[in-house]
C-alpha positions as CSV (number, residue, x, y, z in Angstrom):
1,M,96.1,68.1,-27.0
2,T,97.7,69.6,-24.0
3,S,96.4,69.1,-20.4
4,P,94.3,71.7,-18.7
5,Y,97.0,72.1,-16.0
6,R,99.8,72.8,-18.6
7,A,97.5,75.2,-20.4
8,V,96.9,77.3,-17.3
9,L,100.4,77.1,-15.7
10,G,102.3,77.7,-18.9
11,A,106.1,77.7,-18.3
12,D,105.5,77.2,-14.6
13,F,104.3,73.6,-15.3
14,D,107.9,72.5,-15.7
15,E,108.6,73.6,-12.1
16,L,106.5,70.7,-10.9
17,H,108.2,67.6,-9.5
18,P,108.8,65.2,-12.4
19,R,106.4,62.7,-10.9
20,L,103.7,65.3,-10.6
21,R,104.3,66.4,-14.2
22,A,103.5,62.9,-15.3
23,Y,100.2,63.0,-13.4
24,F,99.1,66.5,-14.5
25,D,100.3,66.3,-18.1
26,A,98.1,65.2,-21.1
27,I,96.8,61.6,-21.0
28,P,97.3,60.0,-24.5
29,A,94.0,59.4,-26.4
30,G,92.6,56.0,-25.6
31,S,94.6,55.7,-22.4
32,T,93.5,55.9,-18.7
33,G,95.5,57.2,-15.7
34,R,95.0,54.9,-12.8
35,G,95.9,55.4,-9.2
36,R,95.4,53.5,-5.9
37,G,96.0,54.6,-2.4
38,V,94.6,55.3,1.1
39,F,93.1,58.5,2.5
40,D,94.1,59.2,6.1
41,T,90.8,61.0,6.6
42,V,87.6,61.6,4.6
43,G,84.6,63.8,5.5
44,T,83.9,65.9,8.6
45,P,83.3,65.1,12.3
46,R,80.7,67.9,12.4
47,R,77.6,65.8,12.2
48,W,75.3,68.7,11.9
49,L,76.6,69.1,8.4
50,W,75.8,65.6,7.3
51,P,72.2,66.3,6.1
52,V,73.6,68.9,3.8
53,L,76.4,66.7,2.6
54,A,73.8,63.9,1.9
55,V,72.2,66.1,-0.7
56,F,75.5,66.4,-2.6
57,A,76.3,62.7,-2.0
58,R,73.4,61.8,-4.4
59,S,75.4,63.2,-7.3
60,G,78.8,62.0,-6.1
61,V,80.3,65.3,-4.8
62,L,80.7,65.1,-1.0
63,F,79.8,62.4,1.5
64,P,78.2,62.5,5.0
65,V,81.0,60.6,6.8
66,W,84.0,60.9,9.1
67,Q,86.3,58.0,8.5
68,R,90.0,57.2,8.6
69,R,92.2,54.9,6.6
70,V,89.9,54.8,3.6
71,P,91.2,52.9,0.5
72,F,90.5,54.6,-2.8
73,T,91.1,54.4,-6.5
74,V,91.2,57.2,-9.1
75,S,90.7,56.9,-12.9
76,N,91.5,59.9,-15.2
77,V,90.6,60.0,-18.9
78,P,91.2,62.9,-21.4
79,A,88.2,64.9,-22.6
80,T,87.3,68.0,-24.4
81,G,85.5,70.8,-22.5
82,A,82.3,72.6,-23.7
83,E,84.4,75.3,-25.4
84,G,86.9,73.0,-27.0
85,S,89.4,73.4,-24.3
86,P,91.4,70.4,-22.8
87,A,89.8,68.7,-19.9
88,V,90.2,65.6,-17.7
89,R,87.3,63.5,-16.4
90,A,88.0,61.8,-13.1
91,E,86.3,59.1,-11.1
92,R,87.3,58.4,-7.5
93,V,86.0,55.4,-5.7
94,F,86.1,55.7,-1.9
95,A,85.9,52.3,-0.1
96,L,84.0,53.7,2.8
97,R,83.1,51.4,5.6
98,G,79.5,50.2,5.0
99,R,79.3,51.4,1.4
100,S,81.7,52.4,-1.4
101,R,80.9,55.8,-2.9
102,V,81.9,57.3,-6.2
103,M,83.0,60.9,-6.8
104,R,83.0,62.2,-10.4
105,D,84.2,65.5,-11.8
106,E,85.6,67.2,-14.9
107,I,88.3,69.8,-14.8
108,G,88.9,72.1,-17.8
109,V,89.9,75.6,-18.7
110,R,87.8,78.8,-19.0
111,D,89.2,82.3,-19.5
112,G,92.7,81.2,-18.5
113,A,91.6,79.5,-15.2
114,L,90.9,75.9,-14.1
115,V,87.2,75.1,-13.7
116,D,86.1,72.0,-11.9
117,R,82.6,70.7,-12.6
118,L,81.6,68.4,-9.8
119,G,79.0,65.7,-9.7
120,S,76.9,63.6,-12.1
121,P,74.7,65.5,-12.8
122,V,76.8,68.6,-12.1
123,R,75.9,70.1,-8.7
124,A,78.8,72.5,-8.2
125,E,81.4,74.4,-10.2
126,A,84.6,75.8,-8.7
127,V,87.0,78.2,-10.5
128,F,90.6,77.8,-9.3
129,R,93.8,79.9,-9.2
130,A,96.7,77.6,-9.8
131,R,100.4,78.0,-8.8
132,V,103.4,75.8,-8.2
133,V,104.8,75.8,-4.7
134,D,108.1,74.0,-3.9
135,G,107.5,71.5,-6.8
136,G,103.9,70.9,-5.7
137,L,100.6,72.2,-7.1
138,R,98.3,74.4,-5.1
139,L,94.8,75.2,-6.3
140,A,92.6,77.7,-4.4
141,S,89.1,78.5,-5.4
142,T,88.2,82.1,-6.4
143,R,84.5,81.4,-7.2
144,V,81.9,78.7,-6.4
145,V,78.7,78.2,-8.2
146,L,75.9,75.8,-7.2
147,C,74.1,74.1,-10.2
148,A,70.7,72.4,-10.6
149,G,69.9,71.7,-14.3
150,R,70.1,75.1,-16.1
151,L,70.0,77.0,-12.8
152,R,73.3,78.5,-11.7
153,L,73.7,80.2,-8.3
154,P,77.1,82.0,-7.9
155,L,77.8,82.2,-4.1
156,P,78.9,85.7,-2.9
157,R,82.5,85.8,-1.8
158,G,81.6,86.5,1.8
159,I,79.7,83.3,2.2
160,A,81.2,81.0,-0.4
161,P,83.3,78.1,0.8
162,V,87.0,78.1,-0.2
163,V,88.3,74.9,-1.7
164,V,92.1,74.4,-1.4
165,L,93.8,71.4,-3.1
166,T,97.4,70.6,-2.6
167,E,99.3,67.9,-4.5
168,R,103.0,67.1,-3.7
169,W,105.4,64.3,-4.1
170,D,106.2,62.5,-0.8
171,E,109.8,61.3,-1.1
172,A,109.7,59.5,2.2
173,H,106.8,57.3,1.0
174,D,107.6,57.4,-2.7
175,A,104.0,58.3,-3.4
176,Q,101.9,61.3,-4.4
177,H,100.2,63.1,-1.5
178,V,96.8,64.9,-2.1
179,S,94.9,67.1,0.3
180,I,91.6,68.8,-0.2
181,V,90.1,71.2,2.4
182,V,86.7,72.9,2.0
183,A,86.4,75.8,4.5
184,H,83.9,78.6,5.2
185,P,84.9,82.1,6.1
186,L,82.7,82.1,9.2
187,L,82.2,78.4,10.0
188,G,85.8,77.1,9.4
189,R,86.6,73.7,8.0
190,L,83.6,72.0,6.5
191,Y,85.1,69.0,4.7
192,Q,88.4,67.3,3.9
193,Y,90.2,64.4,2.5
194,A,93.9,63.7,2.4
195,G,96.2,60.7,1.7
196,T,98.8,59.2,-0.6
197,F,98.6,57.1,-3.8
198,R,100.6,55.7,-6.7
199,Y,99.6,56.4,-10.2
200,D,100.5,55.3,-13.8
201,I,99.1,55.5,-17.3
202,A,97.5,52.4,-18.7
203,P,97.6,52.5,-22.6
204,G,94.7,51.3,-24.7
205,E,92.1,51.3,-21.9
């Protein structure tokens, strides 16, 4: 089975940096992709947002913190989406000061777009437009839906936060750089994390 990223990008997938192709390509069945690195920043300094973030933290989506130099690990495993499309399940462990927190999500394909289902149980769903920029991958959300059981609440474009993920290869540090920013059209930046990590595929795990 192909990866969700290759399925959506098509021929443009081969424009990614070779090290990023290894990260975003299909993970062999029975194997796990494992990464370890450090986030330069995690969370938001806007403390008035923390009570809202605490609600999402219960399901492992966003965390009410503002910390620097946070060690983390990521584990990716292949999966099959609800409609039989290729998917990847990810678990990120943030070694936050005071308490480690776990973020879980599954990214798959729906109607030719990447769809990220965040949380366990799922609390949010984001649809992304994907493109390759200078050998890196840029995802920008086009739709955000809040979820609670069977209830789905699509947020109108004028008030929906925009999620932008950028992944690139950092030649100077010989590592992969990841940046995620959640911003609101009126309130500005709400949440972020960014840092570098190294990654490989562990067979048979």
